[in-house]
N, C-alpha and C positions, 0 to 999 in steps of 0.2 A: 683718711680722715680729712675733713674739709678744712681749708686755710680760711680763716675769718679775721676780720678787724673791726674794730669799734670806732668809727671815724664819724658817722653821721650825727647829727645835732641830738636827736632823742637819745642815743646811746651815750653820747658824752655826758649828757645831765643824768642818765640812769646810772653810769658808771660812779658818779659822785655818791649816789644814794647806798652803794654797796658798803660804804665806810660805817653806815649806821648800824646800831645793834639790831639784830634781827633781819637786816638786809644782806647778810654776809653769804653771798652766792658768788660763784665764779661766773660773772656774765659772758666772758668769752667762750668758758666750756658749754654754757647753756646754749649759746648762739651756734656753736659748732654742732652740739647734739641735734638741735632743733633743724639745722640745715641738712644734716645726714638723714634724720627721719623723714623730712619733707620730700627729700630727693627720691625716696622710695615710692612716693605717690605717682602712679602711672605705670608701675612695674606690676608684674604677675596678672597682667590683663585687666586690671581696674584702672579706670580713668586714663586709659592708654591714649585717647584721643587728644590730651593735653600735654603740653611739654613738661618735663620734669619740674618739680618745684625746688630749685636748688637755692643757694644763698642770695641770688638776684631777686628772688621772689620776696625775701624777707626785706631787702634793701629797698625795694620799690614802694611797698607799703609804708616803711619808716619815712621815706622821702614825702609821701602823702601826707602823713600825719604831721610832718614838720610844717608845711606850708597851710595845712587846714587850720593850725593854731596861729591866730593873727599876731602881730608883734606886740600889741598892748597887752593881750592875754599872757603871752610868753613872760612878761614882767612879773606876773602873779604866780605862775606855775612854780610848783615845788619840785625838788629832785625826786621825791616819792611819787609825785604825778608821773613824770617822765619814766620812773622806774616801772611802774604799773603798766603804762602805756607800751613801752618798749617790749617787756616780757609777754603781754597779752598779744601783741603782734607775732613774737616768736611762736607762741604756742596755739593761736586761735584756729588755725587750719589743720592742726596736726591730727584732729579727730577723722580727717579723711583717709588716714593710713590704713590700708588692708592688706593682711597678709594671706598667703595660701592657706595657712593653718586657720586663720579665723574664718574663711570662707567655706572650708569643709565643716567647721562647728556650727554654721549659720542655724541649724535646726535647733540648737541649744539657746539661741537668742529670741528677741522678739520680732524676727523678721517676717514670720508668717502672719503673725497679728498686724504688723505693719500694712503688708500687702492687703490683706482683707479689710481692715478697719480704717486705713488711712488712704493708702494710694489708689484702691479700687472701690472706694465709697464716695458717696456724694452724687450730686446731679449729673456730673459729667463722667463719672467713673467708667462706665460701661464702653464710652468712646476711647478713653485713654487705654483701657485694657485691650480693646480691639487693635489700636495702634502699636502697642507694645507687641502684640502677637503676631504683628507682620515681621519682626525681627526673627532671626534663626533661633533654634532652642537654646544653643550655648550662649549665643550673644545675649538673648533675652535673660537668662539666669544672671549674667554678670551685670546686665543693666538694671535689673530690679535690685541688686544687692547694692550696687552702686547709689541708687535712689535712697534705699534704707540707711546707708552710712551718710550720705548727703543730708538727709533730713535730720540725722540725729548727731552730726558730728560735733556740734557745740556742746551738747549734753555729755558726750563721750570724752571730749577735753576737760571739761569741769571734773568728771570723776577721775581721771588720770591725775589732775593736778591735786585733788583733794585726797587721793589714794584709796578711794573706794572702788569695789568691784561689784558691778551689777552687770550680769549677761544680758539683761534685757536690751541693751545697746550694742551687743557684739562682744565677743570673748577675744581680748587683746592683752594678754598677760605681758608680753615682751615689751610691747609700747608703754604700759603702764609702769614697768620696772625701770625703764629709762628716764621717764619723766620724774619719777620719784627720786632717782639717784642725783640727778642735777638740782633739785629743789630741797634736798634734804636738811640744809641749814636755814631755810626761810622759816621766819616767825609763822605760827599757826594762823594768826589773824590776818597777817599779810597774804599768806597762802590761800585762805578762804576768799578774800577779796579778789586776789588774782583769778581764782576760779570763776567767780561770779563775772568779772569783767570779759574773760575770755569766752564764757557761754553767751554773754549778752548781745553779741553781734548777730546772733540769730533769733533773738527774742525781740519782743515789742512792749517791753514794760518799763523803759528808762525813766518814766514819769514817776516812778515809785520811790520817793525819798527815804522810805524806811529801809528798802533793800539797798538802794543805791545811794549811800550818804554824800551830802555835799562836803561835809567836814568829817574826815576820819583819821584821827592821830594814831601814829604807830610809835611815837616817842615825845619828847618833852619840847621839841622845836618845830617852827613853821615848815622847815625843810623836810621833817618826817611826817608831815600831814599831807593828805591826799583828798582830792575831790574825786570820789569814785564814780559819780555820775557823769562828770566831765570826760573822765578816762574812758568810760564805755562809749560815750557819744563819738570821741575821736576814733576809736578802733572801728565801730560801726561804720562810720563815714568812709574811712580810709578802705575798709573791706569792700564797701559798695563801690567806691570809684576806682578801685584796682580791676579794671575790666579788660586789660589786655589780654593776650592770648595766653600768657604765661601764668594765669590763675585759674583755679577751679571755682567757677561761679556757684558759690554755695547756696544761693537762693534761687536758682533757676526752676527748681521744683514747684516753688510757690508762685512765680511771677511770670514765667515765660510759657503762655499757651499750655498749660498743663495737660491738654489733650494731644499734644504733639512733640513726643520725644525725639522726632528727627530735627525739627527745628532747634532744639536744645543742642543736639550734637552740632549742626551745621554752623551754628554762631561761634561756638567754641572752636571748630577748626578754622575758621577764616582769621587771618592775622589782619584783622580790619581796624582795630582802634589803634591809633598811632600815639596820641597823647590825651591825657586829662590833666587840665591845667586851671590856674585862676584867670578868669576874664578881667581885663583892665577896667577899672571904675570910670564913670562918667562924671565930668564936672557940672556945674550949673548950666552951661551952654549946651549939655548932652554931648560933649567931645570926649574921647578918651583920654585920660589923664592918669599917670602912675601914682600920683599923690591923692586921687579921689578914692573915697571908700569903696571897697569891693564887696559883693554880695552874690556874684554869680560864678559857676564853674562851667567851663566849655569843654567839650568832647569833640576830638578830631579823628575821623575814621573815614575808610574808602571801601565801597562794596561793589562787586561785581555780579553777585547773585542775590536774589530777593530773600531766601531762606535767612542768610546771615543778617540781612537788614531787618527783617521782621523780628528776629530774636533781639537784636540790639535795641531798636526802637520801643519795643515792649518792655525790656529791662530798664531803659532810662526813663520811661514814664513811672515805673515803680521807684526808681531812685529819686527822682524829683520830689515825690511825695514823702519819702524818708528823710531826705536832707531837709525838708520843710519842717518836719517833726523834730529832728535835732535841733534846729533853730529856736522853735518854739519850747522845747524842754529847757534849754539853757536860759532862754529869756524868762521864763517861769521861775527858775531857781535864782536868778539875779533879783526878781522883784519880790519874791516871797521869802528867800532865805539868805539874802544879802551876798550871794555868790559874786564873785568878781571875774568869773571865767565867761568869756563870750564865744559864741559860735556865730560867726558872721555870715554863713553861706545860707541862702534862701532858694536860688534857682539853679536849673540845669539848662545850659544852652546847646541845642542839637543842631544850630543851622551851619556847622562845620563838618557835618556828615556827607560825604560826597558818594556819588554813584557812577559808575561807568555802563553806558549802554541804556541809561534810562534819562528821563528828564530830570534836570537838576532839582527843581521843586519836588517836594513829598506832599502827599495828600492824605486826608483822614474824613472820616464821615462827619458832616456838620449838620446840626439840627436848625431848621427854620424856624426861629423862635415865634413867628406868626402863627404858625400851624401845628406846632408840636402838641399843644394842650388838645387841639382837636383829634389828634392821631391817638393820643394816648389815655385821656380821661375818659371813663366810662366805656371803655371798649376793651374786648379781648381781641388783640391783633390777629393772630392766627391760632387755630387749634387743630389744623389738620395739615400734616406734611404734604399731602397733595397738592396744596394750593401753590407750593413751589413752581411746579409745572404750569398751573393757570397763570401765576403771575408772570414768569418769563415768556410764555406764549403771548400773553396779551400785549406784553411790551413789544414783541417781535412783530405782532400783527399791526400795531399802531404805526411802527416804522415802515412796514410794508405798504401799509394804505397811504401813508403820507408821501412815499416815494411815487406811488402810482398816481396820486393826485398832482404831484408836481411834474410828472412825465406825460400827463394826459393818459394815463393806462397803457403806454407803450411798451413797458416793461412788465410782464406777468410776475406777480408777487408769489413767494412761497416762504414756508416756515418748515423746517425739518428738525425733529426731535429724535434723537438716538440714545438708547439706553444699552450700555455694555454691563451685563449682568455680573461677569465674573470679576472684572475690574472695578465695577461700581462707579462707572463713569457716565454722567448724564450731560448730554450735550444739546443745546437749542441754538439753532442757526437760522438767521433769516437774511433775506437780500434786500433790506430796507435801507433807509437813508444813512445808517451808521451815525456814529456819534464824533463830533468835533472835540477838540480839547476845551473849549469853552463849555460846552454841554457836560462834559465829564466833570469840570469843577464846579459848575454852578447847578447841575441837577442830579447827576447820577451819584454823587458823593454828597449831596446835601439832603437829608432826610426830610421829608415834607415838601420838598420843591419838585414839582413836575414841569418839564419843559413845555407840555402843552396847555399848562395853565399860566404860563408867562404872558404878561400883557403884550410884548413885543410879538410873540408867535400868535396870539390871537389877532393881532392886527395884520400880520403878514398872511394868515390863513383863516380868514373869517368864517368859512363854511366847514372847516375841518372839525370834526368832533371826535376826540379820542376816547379810548377805554380807560387808558391809565389816568389818574387824577391826583393821587397822593403823594407820588415820588418815594415809595417805600417798597417797591418791587424787589430791588437787590437785597434788601434786609431779609426777605424770605429764604435766600439761599443759605443763611446760616442756621436755619432750622434743621438742616439735614447735611451740611457739609462745613468743614473748616479749610477747605482749599477751593478757592473759587478763581477762575481766570476769565477775564473778558477781553476778547479781541475785536476790534472794531475799525472799519474802514469807511471813510467819507470821501465823497467827490471834492469837498471844499477844502481839503488839505492833501499835501503831497505824501505824508507818511501815514501808515496805518499805526494804530496804538494797542498795547497789550497791558492790562491791569491785572497783577495779582493780589488777590484778598485773602487774609488768614483770620482776621477777627474783626468785628464791627468796631472794637475800640482800638484798632491798630492804626499804623501809618502804611501808606502804600506808595508804590512807585509806578510811573507810567514809562514802559519802554517803547522806543519808536521802532517800527518795522518798515523795510523796504517793501513796497506793495508789489514789486516785480520779482525780487530775489528771494524774499521770504515766503516759505512754502504756505504758512497758514494765512499770511496776508494776502497773497496771490489768489487763494481759494476764495477769498471774500470779495476781492476788488471786482469792479471799482467801487462797490458800497455793500455794506451788510455788517451784521455783528454775530459773534459766536459767543455764547457763555458755556463753560465747561466747568462741571462740579465733580469733585470726588466725594461721593456720597459716604457718609460715615456707616460702618457696619451695622451700627445699633439704630440707624433711622429706618422706620418701616415705611417705604415708599409705596408699596402696593403695585398693581398692575399699571404701567405707565400708559398703555393704550386705553384702558377703562377710564383712567383719570382724565386723559385727554378728550375722550368722547363725552365725559360727564360736562366738562366746562366749555369746550370749544364748539360751539352749536353752529353759527352761522360766520365763519370767519372772513368771507369775501376774498380769500386767496388760497391757493393749495397748501393745505397742511398734511404732512405725512410723519408717521412714527415708525421707526425701525428698531427692532429688538434684536440684539446680537447680529447674527447674519442672516436673519430671516427677511422675507420680502417686505418692503415698506407697505404700511397700511394707511389708506386716506382716512383722515378724521375730519368732520364738520359736514355741512350740508350747504347746498346752494340757496335754500330758503326755509322758512318755517314749515311751509307745507310738506317739504321733503322730510323734514325732522319728524313730523307728525306721521306721515306715511310709513316711515321707518319703525315708528313705535307700534303701529298697526301690524306691520308685517312681522315684527319681532314678536308680537303677542299672538300670533297665528290667526288674525281676523281677516276675513275675506274683503278684497278691495278689487277683485276682478269679476268679469262675466257680464251678461246682459243686464242684470239687477244685482249690484254688488250688495253685500250686507252692510259694508261700510265705505265711506268716501271722506275725502278731505275737502274743506272749504277755505279759502284763503281770502282775506280782505285787508285792505290798507286804509289807515285813517290817521290824520295828524300826526305823521311820522312814525306810526305803529303798524308793523307788519303782524298780522293775527291770523293763525291758521287752527283750525280745530277739526276733530273727527265727528262725524254724525253716523248715526244707525238707522237703517231703514226698518219699518215697520210694515210688514205686508198686509195686516189687518187694517190698520188705520191710515196706511199709506201716507206715511210723513216721515221727515227726517228729524231725529231728535239729538241733541248733543250727546256724545257717547261718554260713557263713565269709564274711569280706569278699573281693569280687572283686578281685584284685590290679590289675586294669586300672582300677578305679573308685575315684576319690578324692573322696568326698563328705563333707562336714562338716555338722554337728558329730558324727554317729555314725561309729565308735563313741566313746564317752566316759564319763566320769564328772563329774558336777555337784555343786556343793554349793549348796544354795538356788537352783538352776535355772541357775546359770552354770557353764560349762565349766571344768573345772581340768585334767584329764589326758585327753590325746586318745589312748586305747588302749582295748581291751576292758576293761570293768571288772574288777579284780582281777588283770589281766594285764599284762604289759610290752609285748605286741605288739598291733597292730590286726587280730587274727585273727578275731574273732567280732563278728557285728553285734548290738550291744547298747548301751543307754544306762541309766545309773544315776543317780539323783538322791537325795542325801542331804538330809535336812531336819531342823530342830528342833534342841533343845539337844545332842542326841548326834551331830550331824553333825561329821565331821572338820574339822581346821583346815589351811588351806593354808598354804604357805611365803610369803615377803614377795613374791616376783615372781608369786605364784600359777601357777606352772608345775607344781606337783606338791603332793601332800598331805604335811603333815608327819607323821613317823613318831612317832605318839602311840597310846594305847590306843584313841581314838576312830577312828582311821585302821584299825587292826587289826581292830576291832569290824566296821567296815563291810566290809572285805574277807572277814572270816569269814561275815558274812551273805550276801555275794554268792556265796561257794562253796556255802553252804547253798542258795541258789536255783538255782544251777547244777545241783547234785546232785539236788535236787528234781525238777527236769525230767525227768531220767533215771528217777528213781522212779515219776514219773507215767506216763511212756511205758511202763515195765515193766508197771505194773498195767493200763493200757489195752489192751496187747497181749494180756494174758491174758483180760481181762473183755470187752472189745469185739471183739477180732480173733480171739479163741478159739485163740490158740497155746498150745502145750504150755509149761510152766513152763521147761523146758530151752532151748527155742527163744527164748521171751521174755527170759530171762536173758542168754543168749548175744548175742542181738541188741541188748540194752540196753547190753552192754559197748562196743558199736561206737558208741553214742550219746554217750559220754563224750568232750568236746572236749579232754581234756587226760590225760596219764598220772599215775600215782601218784606217781612221783618226779621229775615235771618241775620241776626248779629253774630251769630257763632262762626259762621264761614266766611262772610264777606269782609273784606279789609276795610271797606267804608260802607257800612249798612245804610246810611242816610243817602248817600250818593247812588247806591243801587236802587233804593226805593224810588228815588228822583226818576230814573230811567225806566223803572218797571210801570211807573205811573203813566207812562206815554203808550203802553201797550193797549191797543183797541180790542180788549176781550171781554168788555163787560157789555151784555145784551140788554138793551132798554127798549121800551115802548112808551111813545108818547103821541097823543093825538092822532092815533091809528098808524103810526109809522114805527118800524122795527129796525134799530140801527145797533151797530158795535161801537162802542165809546171807549176812549182811554178814561183813566181814572180822574185825570185832570179835569176832563169834561164833566164828570160826575160832580166833582167839587162845585164846579160852576152852578150847577143846578140848586145848590144850598140844600134842598130837601128831596127826597125820593121815598119810594114805597117798596116794601117785598110783600108777596102775598104767598102764604104757606097753606096750601090745601091740596088734597089728591086731584081734584078737578083741574086746577091750574097746571099741576104736574104734568098731567096726561095730555093737557092742550099744548104744553111746552114741548113734550116727547113728539107729538103729531108734527108741530112746526119745524123741530129739528130735523125730521125724517123727509119733509117736504122739499121738493126742488123749487116749488113756487115761491113768491115772495109774500108768504103768509104772515099773520101775527097771532099772539094768544087772543088778543081782544076780538079778532075776527071769530075765532072758534067759539069764544064764549058767547058773543052776540048770536051767532047762528043757532045756538040751543034755545033761545027765545025765553030764557029765565032771567028777568030782570034783576032778581035777588042777587044772582051772581055776578052783577056789574062790577067791574074793577075800579079801584079808586082813581080819582082825578090826579092828573099830574104824571111825573115821571115814574115808571116801575122798572126795578131791577129783576131779572128773571133768573140769572145763573148764579146767585150767591151761594146756592148749595152744591155747586159743582165740584169744589175742591176746598181743603181747608185754607189754602193760600188766598181764595177768593174772599172767604169770610174774614180772615185775618187782616187783609188789605183794607176791607170795608171798616172793621172795628177799630183799627188804629187811628181813624180820623172821624168816625161816626158814631153815633149811639141812638137808641129809639127815643123820640120825643113824644109818641103816643103808640099805644097798642089796643087794637080792636080785635075782639075774639067774637066768633059766633058759633055757638053749639050746633045750631040747625044745619049750617053750611060746612060745618067742622073746617073752620078757617080761622086764620090769624093774619090780621093786616098790620104791618109795622111801619110807621113813618120815621124815617131816619133823618137826622140833623147833625150839625157839627158837634164834635165831642166837647164836653164842658168838664169842669173840675169838680162839680158837687152834685150833678144830677144822678150819678149812677156810682156805686161802690162795686167794683169789680173784685170779688173776693179772691179768685184763684190767682189774679195779677198780684195782689198784695201778698199772697203767701209765697208764689214763686220769687218775688223780688226780695223778700227778706231771707228766704232760704239760700238764694245765690250769694248772699253775702258771708255766709258762715259754713263750717265744715260741717259735714253730717255726723252726728253722735250715735253711739249705740241706742240712746234712747230714742233718737228720730227714727232708727231702722225699726225699734219695736212698734212705735206708733204707725209706721207705714205698713208693718204686717198685719196690725189689727184692722186698719181702715180697708186693705186690700181684701181681707177676708169678708169684711163687712158688705163690700160693694160687688163681690165676685159675681153674684146672680142678678144684680140690678142693671138693667140696661141702660136707663138714664143716667145714673150716677157714674157709669164708666164713661160715658160718652159726652157730657154736658159740662158746661162752665157756669158758675152761679154769679148773677148780677142782682144786686139790691137797689131799687129805684127810691130816689127821693120822693116825698109825698107829693110833690107838685108834678110829677110824671102822671099822666092820665092813663089809666086802664080802663077800657070800655067794654061791657059785657062779660066781666071777669069776677063779680062780687063773690060768687061760689067758691072762688079759688084763691090760693095764696098768691098765684100769678100764672105764668104762661110759659110754656117750652116751645122754642121755634129755632130751626137751624143750629140744633146742638148747644143752644144756650138756655139756662133756666132763668126767667126774669121774674123776681119777686116784687109784689106790690110794696111800696114804701110805707102803707099805712095799716099794716099788720103787725102783731106782737113779735113774731119771730123775726121779722126784718130789723125791728128796733134792736133786739138783743144782738144779732149779728154784726150790726153796723157799730154798736159801741165797742164790741171786741176788735174789729177792724180799725178804729180810730186810735186804739193803743197798740198800734201795729209795731212800733219799735221795741217793744217788751217781747223777747222771744218766746217766752212761755204764753203770752196772750196769742202769738201766732201760732203756737202749737195747739192751743185752745180753739182758735179759729179755725184750724184746719180739721180738727176733730168734730167740732159740732156741725160744721158746713157739710162735711162727708157724710156724718150720720143723718143729717136732714135730708139730702137728696137721695139717700139709700132708702128711706122709710116713708117719704111724703105721701106716696100714693096708696100706701097700705091703709086698710080700714083700722086696724089697731096701731097706728103709727106711734102713738104715745107709749103703749106698752113695749113696742119693739125697740124704741129709742132708749127707754129707760133700761131695758136688759142689756143692750149693747154698751151703754155707758156703764153699767155696773161692772161688766167684765173688764172694760178699759180701766176703771178706777182701781179694781183689785190688783191690776198688773203694773200700772203706771203710777199709783198713788194718788191720794186725796188732794194734794197741793196742786197739781197739774190739772185735775178735774174740777177745779172750783167752778160754780155756776151750773151744775148740773141740775139742781131744783129750779132755778130761774129758766134755764133751757126748756124745761119739761113743762113749767107753767105757761111760757110764752107759745110753746107749740100746741098746748091744750087749748089756748085762747085764741088760736088763729084758724082761719078757714082751712078746709081740707084740700090737699092735692094741687096739682098744676095742670092748667088746661093744655092739652097736648093733641095735636092733629094726627099724630102717628098712632095714638092709642086705638084707633079703629082699624089698624092694620095689624095688630098684635093682641089678639084676645087674651092671651095669658097675662098681659099687662093692663088689661081694662081696668077703668077707674073703679076703685071700691075692691078689687081684688087683693 
């Protein structure tokens, strides 16, 4: 039996309370029993890594409670207060006791539920389970039950004190019997409150005055009245602060890296904490003074290994928050409930924690306040674990390139990535500059601060352009690992440095390494950095080689990847052209032979290296930019890189992966990426890059146009018309181009518009056409035939020459500039119509010809019906009603050539139509131009004016489509009425409002459209 005495201040005061009625327990017997029971903790294989909890454990906590209560508060403390504090200290850790019998009966408890719903649940549960599974099977079972008891020990002791038996928290009949025996004479209310206080040290609800009363009488005197809340605050604080080796840290499960059970044990094993004590207060001159008020608790400890250090510093961060809570709870009760009990402690000082073999100073991640909002607001930082490799690799490549720049290229740069799959160890090593202590402190551990963006660095290296910009690369390691080691060696310092990281919120130590004697440091010397990660078993890393090939495209140094003991694999290419060539080879596309099917073209402009694949057409004898085979998914091409690292996996300058091309922007004008590096930020640099890319795309078409004329000896007409087909996108392609207006600006410089003026035939750019202000198009079979002759002719012939040679003056062409290849492609028509419109239309039935004079586009001369409909429909989601309308209209137009291929334009009455009185309008170049002074035009224009009403847009779509499908038929009114009746029956009368007005307008308008192609299609002859 343990020999005990009652000589500490809390016990002396508690002993006085035993004289009160209801307090009549044998305090010495309680302490002896508690000491005997606590001494059993650590036996039977449970909590064996801790020293036994003998009487000294109780005495140490009592001593802490003594000085935690300041002298002024002691004057107000009652004997009942000290009685409850003393007994709660005796009992509070007793719930940690585990016997062999209890462990055998664990299946009858809530152990399995705890493991599944508490221990192995939540965001990091899988990682924690994986770490636990690293223990041996017997060790694992004991460890898990320890965690069950540790988590529930406060609930256990409350039940033991109250005398209730609930197997949910474990079956411990023997312990309950002993507790009940020594507390048999305790007043039931006092027993209840003692149980509450003993349990409270593991709870977080001490701000509840109903549960923890500030005034709780057990008799008729002040000495028999206790402050339950304050007693609980003192127990909680003393429990937290008793962090020497001789205690079981009951809150470790919640506060010390819950995914790392190894760190939990390692801290407990180290006899590191020497003393926890009050720090002397400071007087008005900020000088330590024993008479000055105190508010800080200081911790003295020494560590030789980082695991224990990580555990303690994480725990102290938690303790500091809890001590502050206790202070706030006590202050609130003083203000709101007139309590006289003060808790003066507010802060924890950890500057007396010493380390051996490390720099004395400790470090933590810091946030650059000027940049942190840019990093976090509006961004998803990372959503792919593979970017860990990208971040570490690009950091290494930056360091390598900087070292090469400083050495003049004398030292070949290299980056080595190694993946040990069984051990799950990822290592990234470079022979770059390494990091000095200043770089570690100012940039590595400062989130948002990049060395390369520092003003002093920029001044020292004005021409160096880094990939890294945000200073967040090391953060990415915590996506996949809880164990990160960084070893770095710089020429500027005598010692190498090793940093071990366990958590983004933790504290870190820097160990100094001898460059010559330390094996790891000597392998890096004289300069370089190695980052080593223990990848969590739950992290899905994927193929390391494939990830590296995806991101590291043009590294400008040797990059190798080694998987286990396999041979190292080279990653990256020497140029963008090599990356494109590799894509062609992987896709099985021929790049060899006298006349290869594909080849790679590379160009450099304004700091942009641009390479693209082109495909040879034997029939047309031209090289067109090659499209990606939809069945082939090879990375990295196509992509856009910044300093050789892939950022955007799409064809450069486009939103799709349609063209086989790689762009790499380098130097100070290179665009910036977003934080996640998933795209380029919208900046002037990005826009300049995209503009340069469009210039290079268009440049290819210009070069081919020139080659077709000079080398292939094609006529100017043939070459220009052929070049149009080489353009990989349209003039108004807003769905694919990143900057549609910028693309159009470059496209307008293509000299593919064939014009004649004053007997001369030239190919012009669109910009030249704009300068003409007006020009003509001539639509008839004779001119089309003459154009075909000129195209095939090698001589410098013109259409005007062909027409003149016929001797038919009636066929004379209009005066002024005439555009002859508007009908070559929809791209040509679209380009003209974006900025031009007809200002007069002349038709001749005898010549079967339409002459249109085009001028600058206006806002009120033409109503482009299809543009209005498309614009409004693009703003809304397609509904089932819209789908039904589309089905009806497709059926109505299925057999109508014109309605399928033309778009409807309605002229203002001021637009002149000559020779067109018998018709509603004219069709030319796949456009139906309605005269403005006919009834049907008035009807449709009024519908278009109300275009913001979706039902009006639907009616406009219905009536305009019906019109173009029946306008050339003899019984056009009857056909229109029949089709509209079917629509009305299915879609409803409300939607089809205006049918009568439409039929009346159609009946009062001239018949048909003048169409020069009608003579080529007898089945569509006018009047059929």
